[in-house]
C-alpha positions as CSV (number, residue, x, y, z in Angstrom):
1,M,-29.9,93.6,-45.5
2,T,-32.5,91.9,-43.3
3,T,-35.0,93.7,-41.2
4,S,-33.4,92.6,-38.0
5,S,-30.1,94.2,-39.0
6,V,-31.9,97.5,-39.7
7,K,-33.6,97.5,-36.3
8,T,-30.3,96.9,-34.4
9,S,-28.5,99.7,-36.2
10,L,-31.3,102.2,-35.2
11,A,-31.3,101.2,-31.5
12,A,-29.6,103.2,-28.9
13,P,-26.2,101.9,-27.7
14,E,-26.3,99.7,-24.7
15,R,-25.4,101.5,-21.4
16,S,-24.1,100.0,-18.3
17,L,-26.1,100.3,-15.1
18,D,-23.7,103.0,-13.8
19,Q,-24.1,105.0,-16.9
20,R,-27.9,104.8,-16.7
21,M,-27.9,105.7,-13.0
22,E,-25.6,108.7,-13.7
23,A,-27.9,109.9,-16.5
24,L,-30.9,109.5,-14.3
25,K,-29.2,111.5,-11.5
26,R,-28.3,114.3,-13.9
27,A,-31.8,114.5,-15.3
28,N,-33.3,114.6,-11.7
29,D,-30.8,117.4,-10.7
30,I,-31.8,119.4,-13.8
31,R,-35.5,119.0,-13.0
32,T,-35.0,120.0,-9.4
33,A,-33.0,123.1,-10.4
34,R,-35.6,124.1,-13.0
35,A,-38.5,123.6,-10.4
36,K,-36.6,125.9,-8.0
37,L,-36.0,128.5,-10.7
38,K,-39.7,128.5,-11.7
39,K,-40.7,129.0,-8.0
40,D,-38.2,131.9,-7.8
41,L,-39.7,133.4,-11.0
42,K,-43.2,133.1,-9.6
43,A,-42.1,134.8,-6.4
44,S,-40.1,137.5,-8.3
45,R,-36.8,136.4,-6.7
46,A,-35.4,135.7,-10.2
47,S,-35.5,137.8,-13.3
48,I,-36.7,136.3,-16.6
49,H,-34.5,138.9,-18.4
50,A,-31.3,137.7,-16.7
51,I,-32.2,134.1,-17.4
52,L,-32.9,134.8,-21.1
53,L,-29.7,136.9,-21.6
54,D,-27.3,134.7,-19.7
55,P,-29.0,131.3,-19.1
56,P,-27.5,128.8,-16.6
57,E,-26.6,125.5,-18.2
58,Y,-29.6,123.6,-16.7
59,V,-32.0,126.0,-18.4
60,L,-30.6,125.7,-21.9
61,T,-32.8,122.7,-22.8
62,A,-36.0,124.2,-21.1
63,K,-38.8,125.5,-23.4
64,V,-39.1,129.3,-23.6
65,F,-42.9,128.9,-23.3
66,D,-42.6,127.0,-20.0
67,M,-40.2,129.5,-18.5
68,L,-42.5,132.5,-19.5
69,L,-45.5,130.7,-17.9
70,A,-43.7,130.8,-14.6
71,V,-43.5,134.6,-14.7
72,P,-46.3,136.3,-12.7
73,K,-49.1,137.8,-15.0
74,Y,-48.0,135.7,-17.9
75,G,-50.6,133.1,-18.9
76,R,-50.9,131.0,-22.0
77,V,-52.5,133.7,-24.1
78,K,-50.0,136.5,-23.4
79,T,-47.1,134.1,-23.7
80,N,-48.3,132.8,-27.1
81,R,-48.8,136.4,-28.3
82,I,-45.3,137.5,-27.3
83,L,-43.7,134.4,-28.9
84,N,-45.7,135.0,-32.1
85,Q,-44.6,138.7,-32.2
86,C,-40.9,137.5,-31.9
87,R,-41.4,134.7,-34.4
88,I,-40.4,132.1,-31.9
89,S,-42.0,128.6,-31.9
90,P,-43.6,127.6,-28.5
91,S,-41.4,124.4,-28.6
92,K,-38.2,126.4,-28.9
93,T,-35.6,125.9,-26.1
94,I,-33.8,128.7,-24.4
95,G,-30.5,127.4,-25.7
96,G,-31.9,127.3,-29.2
97,L,-32.8,131.0,-29.4
98,S,-30.9,133.1,-31.9
99,E,-29.3,136.4,-30.7
100,R,-32.1,138.3,-32.6
101,Q,-34.8,136.3,-30.9
102,R,-33.2,136.6,-27.5
103,T,-32.9,140.4,-27.6
104,E,-36.3,140.9,-29.2
105,L,-38.0,138.8,-26.5
106,V,-36.2,140.6,-23.7
107,G,-37.2,144.0,-25.3
108,L,-40.8,143.0,-25.5
109,L,-40.8,141.7,-21.9
110,H,-39.4,145.0,-20.6
111,R,-42.5,146.9,-21.7
C-alpha cells in the first residue's frame, strides 16, 4: 500500500455544491437558534432546567459549559465547580449527558 492510497482512504467523501450549501445552511440555522436561546437564557425568558431535561434538537450538540455560561449569575468559576460536582467534563455536549448526569445537574441548579 502506498502513502497516496492511505491518504485518499482517510479523506472525507466528495460532496456536491448543493450538499455543501445545504450543510452550511443547516449549520447557520443551528448557530442562529443557539444564539437566540442564549439571549433568552440571559434575559430569563428560557429555563436552563427545561433545556437540560428536554433539549431541542439544535441544542444536542452544544456544550453544557457554554449553555450554563449564558445563565445569569453563572460565570466560568461557578460553572466549572458545578460540572466538577456532577462529574461532567466541560467539553460534554447536552446530547451526550447520561440520565444520571442530567438529573444531578438539574438538581444542583435548582438550589
